[in-house]
C-alpha positions in Angstrom: 190.5 197.9 112.5 190.1 194.4 111.1 189.4 191.5 113.3 190.6 188.0 112.5 188.4 185.0 113.0 189.6 183.1 115.9 189.0 179.3 115.5 186.8 177.9 118.2 188.3 175.1 120.2 186.8 171.9 118.8 186.4 168.9 121.0 188.1 165.8 119.9 186.7 163.6 117.1 183.0 162.8 117.7 182.5 159.2 118.5 179.3 157.9 117.0 177.9 154.6 118.2 176.8 152.3 115.4 173.0 152.1 115.1 171.5 148.9 116.4 170.8 146.2 113.8 167.0 146.0 113.8 166.7 143.6 110.9 165.0 140.3 111.7 167.3 137.4 112.3 167.6 134.6 109.7 164.3 132.8 109.4 162.4 134.9 111.8 159.1 134.8 109.8 159.5 131.1 109.3 160.0 130.5 113.0 156.9 132.5 113.8 154.9 130.5 111.4 156.2 127.2 112.7 155.5 128.2 116.3 152.0 129.2 115.4 151.2 125.9 113.8 152.8 123.9 116.6 150.7 125.7 119.2 147.5 125.0 117.1 148.5 121.3 116.7 148.9 120.8 120.4 145.7 122.7 121.3 143.4 120.1 119.7 142.1 118.9 116.4 142.5 121.4 113.6 141.9 121.5 109.9 145.0 120.2 108.2 144.5 122.5 105.2 144.5 125.6 107.4 147.7 124.5 109.1 149.4 123.8 105.8 148.3 127.2 104.5 149.8 128.8 107.6 153.1 127.1 106.9 153.0 128.1 103.2 152.3 131.6 104.2 155.4 131.6 106.5 157.4 130.2 103.6 156.1 133.0 101.3 156.9 135.7 103.8 160.4 134.3 104.3 161.0 134.2 100.5 159.6 137.8 100.1 162.2 139.0 102.6 164.9 137.3 100.6 165.6 135.2 103.6 165.0 131.7 102.4 168.5 131.3 101.0 169.8 131.7 104.6 167.6 129.0 106.0 167.2 126.7 103.0 167.2 123.3 104.8 164.6 124.6 107.3 162.4 125.8 104.4 162.6 122.4 102.8 161.6 120.8 106.2 158.6 123.1 106.6 157.5 122.5 103.0 157.7 118.7 103.7 155.7 119.2 107.0 153.0 121.1 105.1 152.7 118.3 102.5 152.5 115.7 105.4 149.7 117.7 107.0 147.8 117.6 103.7 148.1 113.8 103.7 146.9 113.7 107.3 150.2 112.5 108.7 150.1 114.8 111.7 152.5 112.9 113.9 155.3 113.0 111.3 154.6 116.6 110.5 154.7 117.5 114.2 158.1 115.8 114.6 159.5 117.7 111.6 158.1 121.0 112.9 159.6 120.5 116.3 163.0 119.9 114.7 162.7 122.9 112.4 161.7 125.1 115.3 164.9 124.1 117.2 167.1 124.7 114.1 165.5 128.1 113.4 165.8 129.1 117.0 169.5 128.2 116.8 169.8 130.3 113.6 168.3 133.2 115.5 171.0 133.1 118.1 173.8 133.4 115.6 
């Protein structure tokens, strides 16, 4: 005697939640670099060359991630601040970095 395959009752369509987006937000590496330099600027006298190198490292990491096109004006501001630090114009560099930090934090929220 032959038996027929009886289809199993299938539950409705499976609902799959979308995986969370774990990519860094726009300008994350740049924001981290700016915050690092700002904290070192306010903690006391530092070597301007080291601070400028930290900013350029943050710019390079941002570019390596392909993220610099998303935060182009902030990249330009950070580059200017690095140049100002090398010319020992710390007050102007600090003002620019504070502004860039605010703009990058705003870009993170979007």
